[in-house]
Backbone as XML, in Angstrom:
<?xml version="1.0"?>
<chain id="A" units="angstrom">
  <residue number="1" name="MET">
    <atom name="N" x="122.936" y="133.965" z="148.481"/>
    <atom name="CA" x="122.425" y="132.769" z="147.832"/>
    <atom name="C" x="123.312" y="132.441" z="146.641"/>
  </residue>
  <residue number="2" name="HIS">
    <atom name="N" x="123.672" y="131.186" z="146.523"/>
    <atom name="CA" x="124.560" y="130.732" z="145.449"/>
    <atom name="C" x="123.720" y="130.186" z="144.306"/>
  </residue>
  <residue number="3" name="THR">
    <atom name="N" x="123.941" y="130.706" z="143.125"/>
    <atom name="CA" x="123.224" y="130.194" z="141.954"/>
    <atom name="C" x="124.204" y="129.542" z="141.010"/>
  </residue>
  <residue number="4" name="HIS">
    <atom name="N" x="123.728" y="128.502" z="140.353"/>
    <atom name="CA" x="124.559" y="127.799" z="139.386"/>
    <atom name="C" x="124.374" y="128.442" z="138.024"/>
  </residue>
  <residue number="5" name="PRO">
    <atom name="N" x="125.452" y="128.516" z="137.244"/>
    <atom name="CA" x="125.296" y="129.070" z="135.896"/>
    <atom name="C" x="124.393" y="128.180" z="135.057"/>
  </residue>
  <residue number="6" name="THR">
    <atom name="N" x="123.647" y="128.813" z="134.209"/>
    <atom name="CA" x="122.732" y="128.089" z="133.337"/>
    <atom name="C" x="123.512" y="127.487" z="132.177"/>
  </residue>
  <residue number="7" name="THR">
    <atom name="N" x="123.297" y="126.202" z="131.960"/>
    <atom name="CA" x="123.937" y="125.535" z="130.829"/>
    <atom name="C" x="122.933" y="125.476" z="129.684"/>
  </residue>
  <residue number="8" name="PRO">
    <atom name="N" x="123.400" y="125.274" z="128.465"/>
    <atom name="CA" x="122.465" y="125.187" z="127.338"/>
    <atom name="C" x="121.405" y="124.111" z="127.534"/>
  </residue>
  <residue number="9" name="ALA">
    <atom name="N" x="121.756" y="123.011" z="128.206"/>
    <atom name="CA" x="120.782" y="121.939" z="128.417"/>
    <atom name="C" x="119.644" y="122.411" z="129.329"/>
  </residue>
  <residue number="10" name="ASP">
    <atom name="N" x="119.936" y="123.378" z="130.219"/>
    <atom name="CA" x="118.912" y="123.869" z="131.133"/>
    <atom name="C" x="117.881" y="124.734" z="130.417"/>
  </residue>
  <residue number="11" name="THR">
    <atom name="N" x="118.230" y="125.298" z="129.297"/>
    <atom name="CA" x="117.326" y="126.215" z="128.610"/>
    <atom name="C" x="116.440" y="125.531" z="127.586"/>
  </residue>
  <residue number="12" name="THR">
    <atom name="N" x="116.717" y="124.275" z="127.261"/>
    <atom name="CA" x="115.901" y="123.572" z="126.275"/>
    <atom name="C" x="114.672" y="122.998" z="126.958"/>
  </residue>
  <residue number="13" name="PRO">
    <atom name="N" x="113.517" y="123.075" z="126.311"/>
    <atom name="CA" x="112.298" y="122.561" z="126.934"/>
    <atom name="C" x="112.326" y="121.040" z="127.036"/>
  </residue>
  <residue number="14" name="GLU">
    <atom name="N" x="111.651" y="120.536" z="128.053"/>
    <atom name="CA" x="111.539" y="119.094" z="128.267"/>
    <atom name="C" x="110.655" y="118.482" z="127.184"/>
  </residue>
  <residue number="15" name="ARG">
    <atom name="N" x="111.082" y="117.373" z="126.641"/>
    <atom name="CA" x="110.278" y="116.660" z="125.651"/>
    <atom name="C" x="109.812" y="115.354" z="126.271"/>
  </residue>
  <residue number="16" name="PRO">
    <atom name="N" x="108.511" y="115.139" z="126.372"/>
    <atom name="CA" x="108.007" y="113.931" z="127.033"/>
    <atom name="C" x="108.357" y="112.666" z="126.252"/>
  </residue>
  <residue number="17" name="MET">
    <atom name="N" x="108.915" y="111.697" z="126.967"/>
    <atom name="CA" x="109.403" y="110.470" z="126.332"/>
    <atom name="C" x="108.269" y="109.545" z="125.893"/>
  </residue>
  <residue number="18" name="ARG">
    <atom name="N" x="107.338" y="109.245" z="126.773"/>
    <atom name="CA" x="106.309" y="108.244" z="126.470"/>
    <atom name="C" x="105.466" y="108.612" z="125.247"/>
  </residue>
  <residue number="19" name="PRO">
    <atom name="N" x="104.928" y="109.843" z="125.164"/>
    <atom name="CA" x="104.153" y="110.169" z="123.950"/>
    <atom name="C" x="105.007" y="110.106" z="122.683"/>
  </residue>
  <residue number="20" name="ALA">
    <atom name="N" x="106.256" y="110.524" z="122.784"/>
    <atom name="CA" x="107.130" y="110.479" z="121.609"/>
    <atom name="C" x="107.356" y="109.041" z="121.162"/>
  </residue>
  <residue number="21" name="LEU">
    <atom name="N" x="107.621" y="108.146" z="122.111"/>
    <atom name="CA" x="107.843" y="106.739" z="121.757"/>
    <atom name="C" x="106.593" y="106.105" z="121.158"/>
  </residue>
  <residue number="22" name="LEU">
    <atom name="N" x="105.435" y="106.425" z="121.716"/>
    <atom name="CA" x="104.186" y="105.870" z="121.168"/>
    <atom name="C" x="103.924" y="106.396" z="119.758"/>
  </residue>
  <residue number="23" name="ARG">
    <atom name="N" x="104.208" y="107.664" z="119.530"/>
    <atom name="CA" x="104.052" y="108.230" z="118.183"/>
    <atom name="C" x="105.035" y="107.579" z="117.221"/>
  </residue>
  <residue number="24" name="GLY">
    <atom name="N" x="106.269" y="107.409" z="117.659"/>
    <atom name="CA" x="107.268" y="106.746" z="116.816"/>
    <atom name="C" x="106.885" y="105.313" z="116.501"/>
  </residue>
  <residue number="25" name="TRP">
    <atom name="N" x="106.358" y="104.597" z="117.498"/>
    <atom name="CA" x="105.902" y="103.210" z="117.296"/>
    <atom name="C" x="104.816" y="103.159" z="116.231"/>
  </residue>
  <residue number="26" name="ARG">
    <atom name="N" x="103.959" y="104.186" z="116.210"/>
    <atom name="CA" x="102.898" y="104.254" z="115.200"/>
    <atom name="C" x="103.412" y="104.827" z="113.884"/>
  </residue>
  <residue number="27" name="ARG">
    <atom name="N" x="104.700" y="105.089" z="113.808"/>
    <atom name="CA" x="105.382" y="105.626" z="112.617"/>
    <atom name="C" x="104.885" y="107.027" z="112.274"/>
  </residue>
  <residue number="28" name="ARG">
    <atom name="N" x="104.673" y="107.802" z="113.321"/>
    <atom name="CA" x="104.234" y="109.191" z="113.183"/>
    <atom name="C" x="105.303" y="110.117" z="113.740"/>
  </residue>
  <residue number="29" name="CYS">
    <atom name="N" x="105.200" y="111.384" z="113.408"/>
    <atom name="CA" x="106.151" y="112.395" z="113.882"/>
    <atom name="C" x="106.177" y="112.399" z="115.407"/>
  </residue>
  <residue number="30" name="PRO">
    <atom name="N" x="107.375" y="112.355" z="116.023"/>
    <atom name="CA" x="107.434" y="112.339" z="117.483"/>
    <atom name="C" x="106.986" y="113.656" z="118.122"/>
  </residue>
  <residue number="31" name="ARG">
    <atom name="N" x="107.015" y="114.744" z="117.368"/>
    <atom name="CA" x="106.624" y="116.033" z="117.934"/>
    <atom name="C" x="105.118" y="116.273" z="117.830"/>
  </residue>
  <residue number="32" name="CYS">
    <atom name="N" x="104.554" y="116.158" z="116.623"/>
    <atom name="CA" x="103.134" y="116.488" z="116.451"/>
    <atom name="C" x="102.227" y="115.254" z="116.445"/>
  </residue>
  <residue number="33" name="GLY">
    <atom name="N" x="102.764" y="114.094" z="116.107"/>
    <atom name="CA" x="101.961" y="112.883" z="116.061"/>
    <atom name="C" x="101.072" y="112.766" z="114.841"/>
  </residue>
  <residue number="34" name="GLN">
    <atom name="N" x="101.148" y="113.719" z="113.921"/>
    <atom name="CA" x="100.269" y="113.727" z="112.749"/>
    <atom name="C" x="100.981" y="113.267" z="111.471"/>
  </residue>
  <residue number="35" name="GLY">
    <atom name="N" x="102.142" y="113.837" z="111.199"/>
    <atom name="CA" x="102.848" y="113.549" z="109.954"/>
    <atom name="C" x="103.486" y="112.171" z="109.959"/>
  </residue>
  <residue number="36" name="ARG">
    <atom name="N" x="103.705" y="111.634" z="108.768"/>
    <atom name="CA" x="104.342" y="110.324" z="108.624"/>
    <atom name="C" x="105.832" y="110.451" z="108.886"/>
  </residue>
  <residue number="37" name="LEU">
    <atom name="N" x="106.367" y="109.526" z="109.664"/>
    <atom name="CA" x="107.795" y="109.499" z="109.953"/>
    <atom name="C" x="108.565" y="108.780" z="108.847"/>
  </residue>
  <residue number="38" name="LEU">
    <atom name="N" x="107.981" y="107.724" z="108.321"/>
    <atom name="CA" x="108.632" y="106.930" z="107.277"/>
    <atom name="C" x="107.946" y="107.193" z="105.944"/>
  </residue>
  <residue number="39" name="LYS">
    <atom name="N" x="108.766" y="107.427" z="104.916"/>
    <atom name="CA" x="108.152" y="107.649" z="103.601"/>
    <atom name="C" x="108.027" y="106.359" z="102.803"/>
  </residue>
  <residue number="40" name="SER">
    <atom name="N" x="108.749" y="105.341" z="103.195"/>
    <atom name="CA" x="108.568" y="104.005" z="102.633"/>
    <atom name="C" x="108.736" y="103.020" z="103.788"/>
  </residue>
  <residue number="41" name="TYR">
    <atom name="N" x="108.903" y="101.770" z="103.489"/>
    <atom name="CA" x="108.923" y="100.747" z="104.539"/>
    <atom name="C" x="109.904" y="101.080" z="105.664"/>
  </residue>
  <residue number="42" name="LEU">
    <atom name="N" x="111.146" y="101.432" z="105.331"/>
    <atom name="CA" x="112.140" y="101.755" z="106.353"/>
    <atom name="C" x="112.846" y="103.082" z="106.123"/>
  </residue>
  <residue number="43" name="GLN">
    <atom name="N" x="112.505" y="103.810" z="105.103"/>
    <atom name="CA" x="113.199" y="105.058" z="104.810"/>
    <atom name="C" x="112.514" y="106.215" z="105.536"/>
  </residue>
  <residue number="44" name="VAL">
    <atom name="N" x="113.310" y="106.907" z="106.360"/>
    <atom name="CA" x="112.788" y="108.038" z="107.117"/>
    <atom name="C" x="112.615" y="109.225" z="106.180"/>
  </residue>
  <residue number="45" name="ALA">
    <atom name="N" x="111.494" y="109.908" z="106.313"/>
    <atom name="CA" x="111.231" y="111.099" z="105.500"/>
    <atom name="C" x="112.225" y="112.201" z="105.859"/>
  </residue>
  <residue number="46" name="LYS">
    <atom name="N" x="112.361" y="113.190" z="104.985"/>
    <atom name="CA" x="113.267" y="114.310" z="105.253"/>
    <atom name="C" x="112.720" y="115.215" z="106.353"/>
  </residue>
  <residue number="47" name="THR">
    <atom name="N" x="111.441" y="115.522" z="106.287"/>
    <atom name="CA" x="110.801" y="116.389" z="107.284"/>
    <atom name="C" x="109.365" y="115.908" z="107.513"/>
  </residue>
  <residue number="48" name="CYS">
    <atom name="N" x="108.791" y="116.376" z="108.606"/>
    <atom name="CA" x="107.387" y="116.094" z="108.878"/>
    <atom name="C" x="106.541" y="116.966" z="107.962"/>
  </residue>
  <residue number="49" name="PRO">
    <atom name="N" x="105.585" y="116.394" z="107.238"/>
    <atom name="CA" x="104.751" y="117.201" z="106.347"/>
    <atom name="C" x="103.807" y="118.148" z="107.096"/>
  </residue>
  <residue number="50" name="VAL">
    <atom name="N" x="103.596" y="117.923" z="108.390"/>
    <atom name="CA" x="102.668" y="118.746" z="109.163"/>
    <atom name="C" x="103.401" y="119.851" z="109.923"/>
  </residue>
  <residue number="51" name="CYS">
    <atom name="N" x="104.345" y="119.465" z="110.803"/>
    <atom name="CA" x="105.018" y="120.468" z="111.658"/>
    <atom name="C" x="106.406" y="120.852" z="111.157"/>
  </residue>
  <residue number="52" name="LYS">
    <atom name="N" x="106.850" y="120.246" z="110.068"/>
    <atom name="CA" x="108.134" y="120.550" z="109.422"/>
    <atom name="C" x="109.356" y="120.209" z="110.276"/>
  </residue>
  <residue number="53" name="LEU">
    <atom name="N" x="109.236" y="119.268" z="111.219"/>
    <atom name="CA" x="110.387" y="118.817" z="111.996"/>
    <atom name="C" x="111.374" y="118.141" z="111.058"/>
  </residue>
  <residue number="54" name="ASP">
    <atom name="N" x="112.641" y="118.532" z="111.144"/>
    <atom name="CA" x="113.694" y="117.972" z="110.309"/>
    <atom name="C" x="114.131" y="116.629" z="110.891"/>
  </residue>
  <residue number="55" name="TYR">
    <atom name="N" x="113.924" y="115.542" z="110.148"/>
    <atom name="CA" x="114.295" y="114.200" z="110.606"/>
    <atom name="C" x="115.722" y="113.825" z="110.229"/>
  </residue>
  <residue number="56" name="SER">
    <atom name="N" x="116.426" y="114.666" z="109.509"/>
    <atom name="CA" x="117.734" y="114.284" z="108.983"/>
    <atom name="C" x="118.766" y="114.022" z="110.073"/>
  </residue>
  <residue number="57" name="HIS">
    <atom name="N" x="118.471" y="114.370" z="111.309"/>
    <atom name="CA" x="119.429" y="114.184" z="112.395"/>
    <atom name="C" x="119.402" y="112.782" z="112.975"/>
  </residue>
  <residue number="58" name="HIS">
    <atom name="N" x="118.440" y="111.969" z="112.566"/>
    <atom name="CA" x="118.317" y="110.642" z="113.170"/>
    <atom name="C" x="119.518" y="109.770" z="112.838"/>
  </residue>
  <residue number="59" name="ARG">
    <atom name="N" x="119.835" y="108.886" z="113.763"/>
    <atom name="CA" x="120.893" y="107.907" z="113.564"/>
    <atom name="C" x="120.392" y="106.554" z="114.057"/>
  </residue>
  <residue number="60" name="ALA">
    <atom name="N" x="119.353" y="106.044" z="113.419"/>
    <atom name="CA" x="118.782" y="104.766" z="113.840"/>
    <atom name="C" x="119.713" y="103.610" z="113.461"/>
  </residue>
  <residue number="61" name="ASP">
    <atom name="N" x="120.355" y="103.679" z="112.315"/>
    <atom name="CA" x="121.332" y="102.697" z="111.852"/>
    <atom name="C" x="120.865" y="101.258" z="112.068"/>
  </residue>
  <residue number="62" name="ASP">
    <atom name="N" x="121.623" y="100.463" z="112.832"/>
    <atom name="CA" x="121.309" y="99.045" z="113.016"/>
    <atom name="C" x="120.465" y="98.765" z="114.254"/>
  </residue>
  <residue number="63" name="GLY">
    <atom name="N" x="120.147" y="99.780" z="115.030"/>
    <atom name="CA" x="119.383" y="99.587" z="116.267"/>
    <atom name="C" x="118.070" y="98.857" z="116.077"/>
  </residue>
  <residue number="64" name="PRO">
    <atom name="N" x="117.236" y="99.258" z="115.105"/>
    <atom name="CA" x="115.970" y="98.552" z="114.911"/>
    <atom name="C" x="116.154" y="97.070" z="114.566"/>
  </residue>
  <residue number="65" name="ALA">
    <atom name="N" x="117.157" y="96.763" z="113.762"/>
    <atom name="CA" x="117.398" y="95.362" z="113.400"/>
    <atom name="C" x="117.828" y="94.553" z="114.621"/>
  </residue>
  <residue number="66" name="TYR">
    <atom name="N" x="118.701" y="95.118" z="115.449"/>
    <atom name="CA" x="119.134" y="94.412" z="116.658"/>
    <atom name="C" x="117.957" y="94.157" z="117.598"/>
  </residue>
  <residue number="67" name="LEU">
    <atom name="N" x="117.126" y="95.179" z="117.807"/>
    <atom name="CA" x="115.973" y="95.006" z="118.689"/>
    <atom name="C" x="114.986" y="93.984" z="118.132"/>
  </residue>
  <residue number="68" name="THR">
    <atom name="N" x="114.800" y="94.005" z="116.823"/>
    <atom name="CA" x="113.891" y="93.043" z="116.194"/>
    <atom name="C" x="114.405" y="91.618" z="116.380"/>
  </residue>
  <residue number="69" name="ILE">
    <atom name="N" x="115.675" y="91.403" z="116.106"/>
    <atom name="CA" x="116.262" y="90.070" z="116.270"/>
    <atom name="C" x="116.163" y="89.623" z="117.721"/>
  </residue>
  <residue number="70" name="LEU">
    <atom name="N" x="116.454" y="90.537" z="118.639"/>
    <atom name="CA" x="116.399" y="90.213" z="120.066"/>
    <atom name="C" x="114.993" y="89.779" z="120.483"/>
  </residue>
  <residue number="71" name="LEU">
    <atom name="N" x="114.005" y="90.556" z="120.098"/>
    <atom name="CA" x="112.633" y="90.251" z="120.507"/>
    <atom name="C" x="112.090" y="89.003" z="119.809"/>
  </residue>
  <residue number="72" name="VAL">
    <atom name="N" x="112.287" y="88.903" z="118.501"/>
    <atom name="CA" x="111.781" y="87.736" z="117.763"/>
    <atom name="C" x="112.460" y="86.467" z="118.272"/>
  </residue>
  <residue number="73" name="GLY">
    <atom name="N" x="113.750" y="86.524" z="118.493"/>
    <atom name="CA" x="114.455" y="85.348" z="119.006"/>
    <atom name="C" x="113.982" y="84.923" z="120.384"/>
  </residue>
  <residue number="74" name="HIS">
    <atom name="N" x="113.766" y="85.906" z="121.255"/>
    <atom name="CA" x="113.335" y="85.585" z="122.618"/>
    <atom name="C" x="111.878" y="85.133" z="122.682"/>
  </residue>
  <residue number="75" name="LEU">
    <atom name="N" x="111.088" y="85.479" z="121.708"/>
    <atom name="CA" x="109.704" y="85.005" z="121.670"/>
    <atom name="C" x="109.585" y="83.645" z="120.976"/>
  </residue>
  <residue number="76" name="MET">
    <atom name="N" x="110.246" y="83.519" z="119.838"/>
    <atom name="CA" x="110.034" y="82.334" z="119.010"/>
    <atom name="C" x="110.825" y="81.113" z="119.483"/>
  </residue>
  <residue number="77" name="ALA">
    <atom name="N" x="112.005" y="81.297" z="120.037"/>
    <atom name="CA" x="112.801" y="80.141" z="120.465"/>
    <atom name="C" x="112.108" y="79.341" z="121.577"/>
  </residue>
  <residue number="78" name="PRO">
    <atom name="N" x="111.642" y="79.990" z="122.648"/>
    <atom name="CA" x="110.932" y="79.196" z="123.661"/>
    <atom name="C" x="109.626" y="78.604" z="123.124"/>
  </residue>
  <residue number="79" name="LEU">
    <atom name="N" x="108.943" y="79.352" z="122.275"/>
    <atom name="CA" x="107.707" y="78.844" z="121.691"/>
    <atom name="C" x="107.979" y="77.621" z="120.812"/>
  </residue>
  <residue number="80" name="LEU">
    <atom name="N" x="109.056" y="77.667" z="120.053"/>
    <atom name="CA" x="109.460" y="76.526" z="119.232"/>
    <atom name="C" x="109.708" y="75.307" z="120.112"/>
  </residue>
  <residue number="81" name="HIS">
    <atom name="N" x="110.380" y="75.512" z="121.214"/>
    <atom name="CA" x="110.670" y="74.407" z="122.132"/>
    <atom name="C" x="109.375" y="73.815" z="122.709"/>
  </residue>
  <residue number="82" name="VAL">
    <atom name="N" x="108.490" y="74.683" z="123.160"/>
    <atom name="CA" x="107.226" y="74.212" z="123.746"/>
    <atom name="C" x="106.405" y="73.441" z="122.717"/>
  </residue>
  <residue number="83" name="VAL">
    <atom name="N" x="106.290" y="73.967" z="121.512"/>
    <atom name="CA" x="105.517" y="73.292" z="120.462"/>
    <atom name="C" x="106.144" y="71.949" z="120.119"/>
  </residue>
  <residue number="84" name="PHE">
    <atom name="N" x="107.458" y="71.903" z="120.019"/>
    <atom name="CA" x="108.121" y="70.648" z="119.669"/>
    <atom name="C" x="107.943" y="69.598" z="120.760"/>
  </residue>
  <residue number="85" name="VAL">
    <atom name="N" x="108.142" y="69.991" z="121.994"/>
    <atom name="CA" x="108.042" y="69.034" z="123.101"/>
    <atom name="C" x="106.597" y="68.577" z="123.318"/>
  </residue>
  <residue number="86" name="THR">
    <atom name="N" x="105.647" y="69.497" z="123.160"/>
    <atom name="CA" x="104.247" y="69.166" z="123.437"/>
    <atom name="C" x="103.607" y="68.350" z="122.331"/>
  </residue>
  <residue number="87" name="TRP">
    <atom name="N" x="103.759" y="68.745" z="121.078"/>
    <atom name="CA" x="103.020" y="68.103" z="119.976"/>
    <atom name="C" x="103.879" y="67.301" z="119.009"/>
  </residue>
  <residue number="88" name="ARG">
    <atom name="N" x="105.154" y="67.440" z="119.013"/>
    <atom name="CA" x="106.058" y="66.708" z="118.097"/>
    <atom name="C" x="105.588" y="66.735" z="116.646"/>
  </residue>
  <residue number="89" name="PRO">
    <atom name="N" x="105.398" y="67.941" z="116.079"/>
    <atom name="CA" x="104.959" y="67.995" z="114.670"/>
    <atom name="C" x="106.075" y="67.546" z="113.731"/>
  </residue>
  <residue number="90" name="GLU">
    <atom name="N" x="105.685" y="67.259" z="112.521"/>
    <atom name="CA" x="106.670" y="66.894" z="111.497"/>
    <atom name="C" x="107.660" y="68.046" z="111.318"/>
  </residue>
  <residue number="91" name="PRO">
    <atom name="N" x="108.916" y="67.744" z="111.034"/>
    <atom name="CA" x="109.928" y="68.809" z="110.900"/>
    <atom name="C" x="109.574" y="69.869" z="109.852"/>
  </residue>
  <residue number="92" name="LEU">
    <atom name="N" x="109.028" y="69.467" z="108.727"/>
    <atom name="CA" x="108.676" y="70.433" z="107.686"/>
    <atom name="C" x="107.529" y="71.339" z="108.132"/>
  </residue>
  <residue number="93" name="VAL">
    <atom name="N" x="106.575" y="70.785" z="108.856"/>
    <atom name="CA" x="105.466" y="71.581" z="109.388"/>
    <atom name="C" x="105.995" y="72.576" z="110.412"/>
  </residue>
  <residue number="94" name="LEU">
    <atom name="N" x="106.847" y="72.104" z="111.304"/>
    <atom name="CA" x="107.438" y="72.973" z="112.328"/>
    <atom name="C" x="108.238" y="74.101" z="111.690"/>
  </residue>
  <residue number="95" name="PHE">
    <atom name="N" x="109.063" y="73.750" z="110.720"/>
    <atom name="CA" x="109.867" y="74.759" z="110.037"/>
    <atom name="C" x="108.977" y="75.783" z="109.334"/>
  </residue>
  <residue number="96" name="THR">
    <atom name="N" x="107.975" y="75.324" z="108.624"/>
    <atom name="CA" x="107.108" y="76.231" z="107.859"/>
    <atom name="C" x="106.389" y="77.209" z="108.783"/>
  </residue>
  <residue number="97" name="ILE">
    <atom name="N" x="105.806" y="76.702" z="109.840"/>
    <atom name="CA" x="105.069" y="77.567" z="110.769"/>
    <atom name="C" x="105.988" y="78.596" z="111.403"/>
  </residue>
  <residue number="98" name="PHE">
    <atom name="N" x="107.135" y="78.179" z="111.884"/>
    <atom name="CA" x="108.023" y="79.110" z="112.578"/>
    <atom name="C" x="108.788" y="80.018" z="111.627"/>
  </residue>
  <residue number="99" name="ALA">
    <atom name="N" x="109.049" y="79.568" z="110.419"/>
    <atom name="CA" x="109.686" y="80.466" z="109.442"/>
    <atom name="C" x="108.740" y="81.597" z="109.077"/>
  </residue>
  <residue number="100" name="VAL">
    <atom name="N" x="107.486" y="81.255" z="108.807"/>
    <atom name="CA" x="106.490" y="82.281" z="108.490"/>
    <atom name="C" x="106.280" y="83.196" z="109.694"/>
  </residue>
  <residue number="101" name="GLY">
    <atom name="N" x="106.219" y="82.621" z="110.884"/>
    <atom name="CA" x="106.047" y="83.416" z="112.097"/>
    <atom name="C" x="107.199" y="84.379" z="112.333"/>
  </residue>
  <residue number="102" name="CYS">
    <atom name="N" x="108.422" y="83.904" z="112.176"/>
    <atom name="CA" x="109.599" y="84.759" z="112.378"/>
    <atom name="C" x="109.660" y="85.878" z="111.347"/>
  </residue>
  <residue number="103" name="VAL">
    <atom name="N" x="109.426" y="85.558" z="110.100"/>
    <atom name="CA" x="109.467" y="86.573" z="109.043"/>
    <atom name="C" x="108.340" y="87.585" z="109.234"/>
  </residue>
  <residue number="104" name="GLY">
    <atom name="N" x="107.144" y="87.098" z="109.505"/>
    <atom name="CA" x="106.008" y="88.003" z="109.700"/>
    <atom name="C" x="106.208" y="88.939" z="110.881"/>
  </residue>
  <residue number="105" name="LEU">
    <atom name="N" x="106.646" y="88.406" z="112.007"/>
    <atom name="CA" x="106.882" y="89.234" z="113.189"/>
    <atom name="C" x="108.011" y="90.230" z="112.949"/>
  </residue>
  <residue number="106" name="SER">
    <atom name="N" x="109.048" y="89.800" z="112.261"/>
    <atom name="CA" x="110.171" y="90.703" z="111.953"/>
    <atom name="C" x="109.718" y="91.846" z="111.049"/>
  </residue>
  <residue number="107" name="LEU">
    <atom name="N" x="108.940" y="91.523" z="110.021"/>
    <atom name="CA" x="108.461" y="92.569" z="109.114"/>
    <atom name="C" x="107.524" y="93.544" z="109.816"/>
  </residue>
  <residue number="108" name="TYR">
    <atom name="N" x="106.777" y="93.068" z="110.788"/>
    <atom name="CA" x="105.883" y="93.936" z="111.560"/>
    <atom name="C" x="106.687" y="94.848" z="112.500"/>
  </residue>
  <residue number="109" name="LEU">
    <atom name="N" x="107.671" y="94.293" z="113.189"/>
    <atom name="CA" x="108.388" y="95.047" z="114.228"/>
    <atom name="C" x="109.428" y="96.026" z="113.695"/>
  </residue>
  <residue number="110" name="LEU">
    <atom name="N" x="110.085" y="95.700" z="112.609"/>
    <atom name="CA" x="111.214" y="96.505" z="112.140"/>
    <atom name="C" x="110.882" y="97.984" z="111.922"/>
  </residue>
  <residue number="111" name="PRO">
    <atom name="N" x="109.842" y="98.350" z="111.163"/>
    <atom name="CA" x="109.568" y="99.780" z="110.993"/>
    <atom name="C" x="109.083" y="100.446" z="112.281"/>
  </residue>
  <residue number="112" name="ARG">
    <atom name="N" x="108.434" y="99.691" z="113.146"/>
    <atom name="CA" x="107.968" y="100.261" z="114.413"/>
    <atom name="C" x="109.134" y="100.561" z="115.344"/>
  </residue>
  <residue number="113" name="PHE">
    <atom name="N" x="110.100" y="99.657" z="115.403"/>
    <atom name="CA" x="111.296" y="99.935" z="116.201"/>
    <atom name="C" x="112.075" y="101.111" z="115.620"/>
  </residue>
  <residue number="114" name="LYS">
    <atom name="N" x="112.120" y="101.217" z="114.295"/>
    <atom name="CA" x="112.826" y="102.343" z="113.689"/>
    <atom name="C" x="112.158" y="103.657" z="114.086"/>
  </residue>
  <residue number="115" name="GLY">
    <atom name="N" x="110.836" y="103.709" z="114.011"/>
    <atom name="CA" x="110.114" y="104.906" z="114.424"/>
    <atom name="C" x="110.333" y="105.228" z="115.889"/>
  </residue>
  <residue number="116" name="ALA">
    <atom name="N" x="110.334" y="104.202" z="116.742"/>
    <atom name="CA" x="110.534" y="104.421" z="118.171"/>
    <atom name="C" x="111.947" y="104.914" z="118.469"/>
  </residue>
  <residue number="117" name="ILE">
    <atom name="N" x="112.931" y="104.421" z="117.747"/>
    <atom name="CA" x="114.312" y="104.867" z="117.986"/>
    <atom name="C" x="114.493" y="106.308" z="117.532"/>
  </residue>
  <residue number="118" name="VAL">
    <atom name="N" x="113.929" y="106.675" z="116.398"/>
    <atom name="CA" x="113.999" y="108.072" z="115.958"/>
    <atom name="C" x="113.282" y="108.963" z="116.972"/>
  </residue>
  <residue number="119" name="ALA">
    <atom name="N" x="112.141" y="108.529" z="117.470"/>
    <atom name="CA" x="111.400" y="109.291" z="118.471"/>
    <atom name="C" x="112.189" y="109.408" z="119.775"/>
  </residue>
  <residue number="120" name="PHE">
    <atom name="N" x="112.878" y="108.339" z="120.167"/>
    <atom name="CA" x="113.712" y="108.376" z="121.369"/>
    <atom name="C" x="114.815" y="109.419" z="121.211"/>
  </residue>
  <residue number="121" name="GLN">
    <atom name="N" x="115.440" y="109.427" z="120.043"/>
    <atom name="CA" x="116.502" y="110.405" z="119.798"/>
    <atom name="C" x="115.957" y="111.829" z="119.849"/>
  </residue>
  <residue number="122" name="TRP">
    <atom name="N" x="114.769" y="112.039" z="119.308"/>
    <atom name="CA" x="114.165" y="113.373" z="119.356"/>
    <atom name="C" x="113.848" y="113.769" z="120.797"/>
  </residue>
  <residue number="123" name="ALA">
    <atom name="N" x="113.237" y="112.844" z="121.558"/>
    <atom name="CA" x="112.828" y="113.154" z="122.928"/>
    <atom name="C" x="114.024" y="113.428" z="123.832"/>
  </residue>
  <residue number="124" name="ARG">
    <atom name="N" x="115.122" y="112.757" z="123.611"/>
    <atom name="CA" x="116.327" y="112.949" z="124.414"/>
    <atom name="C" x="117.257" y="114.012" z="123.830"/>
  </residue>
  <residue number="125" name="GLN">
    <atom name="N" x="116.812" y="114.642" z="122.757"/>
    <atom name="CA" x="117.540" y="115.737" z="122.117"/>
    <atom name="C" x="118.946" y="115.299" z="121.700"/>
  </residue>
  <residue number="126" name="MET">
    <atom name="N" x="119.026" y="114.118" z="121.140"/>
    <atom name="CA" x="120.301" y="113.576" z="120.704"/>
    <atom name="C" x="120.652" y="114.124" z="119.323"/>
  </residue>
  <residue number="127" name="GLY">
    <atom name="N" x="121.923" y="114.289" z="119.081"/>
    <atom name="CA" x="122.382" y="114.779" z="117.785"/>
    <atom name="C" x="121.821" y="116.141" z="117.465"/>
  </residue>
  <residue number="128" name="GLY">
    <atom name="N" x="121.395" y="116.351" z="116.252"/>
    <atom name="CA" x="120.833" y="117.623" z="115.824"/>
    <atom name="C" x="119.437" y="117.872" z="116.344"/>
  </residue>
  <residue number="129" name="PHE">
    <atom name="N" x="118.813" y="116.880" z="116.981"/>
    <atom name="CA" x="117.473" y="117.092" z="117.543"/>
    <atom name="C" x="117.498" y="117.976" z="118.781"/>
  </residue>
  <residue number="130" name="GLY">
    <atom name="N" x="118.701" y="118.312" z="119.259"/>
    <atom name="CA" x="118.805" y="119.148" z="120.465"/>
    <atom name="C" x="118.457" y="120.586" z="120.245"/>
  </residue>
  <residue number="131" name="ALA">
    <atom name="N" x="118.428" y="121.039" z="118.998"/>
    <atom name="CA" x="118.097" y="122.435" z="118.730"/>
    <atom name="C" x="116.636" y="122.698" z="119.066"/>
  </residue>
  <residue number="132" name="VAL">
    <atom name="N" x="116.375" y="123.815" z="119.685"/>
    <atom name="CA" x="115.007" y="124.169" z="120.042"/>
    <atom name="C" x="114.243" y="124.508" z="118.771"/>
  </residue>
  <residue number="133" name="THR">
    <atom name="N" x="113.137" y="123.733" z="118.556"/>
    <atom name="CA" x="112.333" y="123.977" z="117.350"/>
    <atom name="C" x="110.895" y="124.170" z="117.732"/>
  </residue>
</chain>
């Protein structure tokens, strides 16, 4: 019988993606789901206060901003078109409603996408998250 040599990736335990992403979306630790992932609006904490997972390995960088722009743009642009064609509101009214909508949706999504991206990196064992903890 032929056996394949064990690689380091084979010895690391599987980390479930869906629960990690949901925990990250809720801005909680991707491992335990209890500790806060973000210590302020967008600043990732150093470690989980509950399970002591080291978050310093994350590399979220511009990913959350790109995803936020992508989603807000794809939601608001068609909606803007439909509202304009259907009701023809005054330009200032249209601008005010959609400016507030875009800013509000962006502020809501940005920290959630950041948490989800950090959780994705943890679940896929990217960077320093690959160490068995």
